[in-house]
C-alpha positions in Angstrom: 170.9 106.7 104.9 170.6 102.8 105.6 168.3 101.2 102.5 166.5 97.9 104.1 164.8 95.9 101.2 162.8 92.9 101.3 162.7 90.2 98.5 159.1 91.0 98.4 159.5 94.4 97.5 159.1 96.3 100.8 161.5 98.8 101.6 162.6 100.9 104.6 164.7 103.7 104.8 166.8 104.8 108.0 168.3 108.2 108.4 171.1 107.3 110.8 172.0 111.4 110.8 175.5 111.4 112.1 175.7 108.1 113.4 178.3 105.8 112.4 177.5 102.8 113.5 174.4 100.0 113.6 174.5 96.7 114.7 172.8 93.4 113.8 171.4 91.2 116.5 170.1 87.4 116.5 169.5 84.4 118.8 171.2 81.8 117.4 169.3 79.1 115.4 170.8 76.0 117.3 171.9 77.3 120.6 169.6 80.5 121.1 172.6 82.6 122.1 173.0 86.3 121.3 175.4 86.7 118.4 175.4 90.6 117.1 177.5 91.9 113.9 178.1 95.7 114.1 179.0 98.1 110.8 180.2 101.6 110.4 179.7 104.3 107.6 183.1 105.2 106.7 183.6 107.5 104.1 181.0 106.4 102.1 181.8 102.7 102.4 179.8 99.9 104.6 182.4 98.0 107.2 182.0 95.1 109.2 183.9 96.5 112.4 183.1 94.2 115.2 181.0 91.0 115.9 179.9 89.4 119.1 179.6 85.5 120.1 178.0 83.9 122.7 179.9 80.8 122.3 182.5 80.7 119.4 181.9 76.9 119.3 178.4 77.3 118.1 178.1 76.2 114.5 178.9 78.7 111.7 180.6 81.0 114.8 184.1 81.8 115.1 187.3 84.2 114.5 189.0 83.6 111.2 192.9 83.9 111.6 194.2 87.3 110.6 190.5 88.9 110.8 190.2 91.2 114.1 191.3 89.9 117.3 189.0 88.2 120.2 188.1 89.9 123.5 186.3 88.3 126.0 183.0 89.6 127.2 182.5 90.2 130.9 179.0 89.1 130.6 180.1 86.2 128.9 180.9 85.4 125.0 183.7 87.2 123.0 183.8 89.7 120.7 185.5 89.9 117.6 186.9 93.6 117.0 189.2 95.1 114.6 187.9 92.9 111.7 187.5 96.5 109.5 186.4 94.6 106.3 184.9 96.5 103.7 181.1 94.9 102.5 181.1 94.0 98.7 179.0 96.9 96.9 178.2 98.3 100.2 175.7 95.5 100.9 174.6 92.8 103.6 172.5 90.1 102.8 170.6 88.6 105.3 167.7 85.8 105.6 165.5 87.2 108.4 164.4 84.5 110.9 161.0 84.6 112.8 160.3 85.4 116.0 162.8 82.9 117.8 165.9 84.0 115.9 164.7 87.8 116.4 166.8 89.7 114.3 166.6 93.2 114.8 168.8 96.4 113.7 170.1 99.0 116.4 171.2 102.3 115.5 171.6 105.0 118.3 168.8 104.3 120.9 166.6 102.8 118.4 166.0 99.4 118.0 163.9 98.0 114.7 162.6 94.5 114.6 163.2 92.9 111.3 161.7 89.4 112.5 158.6 91.3 112.4 158.7 93.3 109.3 160.4 90.5 106.8 160.2 87.1 108.8 160.9 84.5 106.0 163.0 86.8 103.7 165.9 87.5 102.4 166.9 90.9 103.3 169.5 93.3 101.1 171.2 96.2 103.9 172.7 98.9 102.1 174.4 102.2 101.7 172.5 104.5 98.5 174.1 103.8 95.0 175.4 100.1 96.7 
């Protein structure tokens, strides 16, 4: 189960069933390019596993030495893989942008448009008990 809670009090629960990975996608606020962070649920812990960067030179993006490794994506951009960083208290905090930023969460074959539901809000994405 994954809980998504907005600062306005609205809350959603996603039953990931047997899936262990989910991804958060958005458009970079300056360049408009694709950005993705993917997480897995590993033995009750929320772990950042990989990130996609349309342009590592874009403000606020890029590789952190000693944290994963870069792989060029055939369609352009780069993946940082093997990050394996546990999220403190099993939580991810995100300021959800409007339609131009297009925050969305994917899991399995499903897509949840967070910008449509929580635009302008600080959202907490967490595992139960986090």
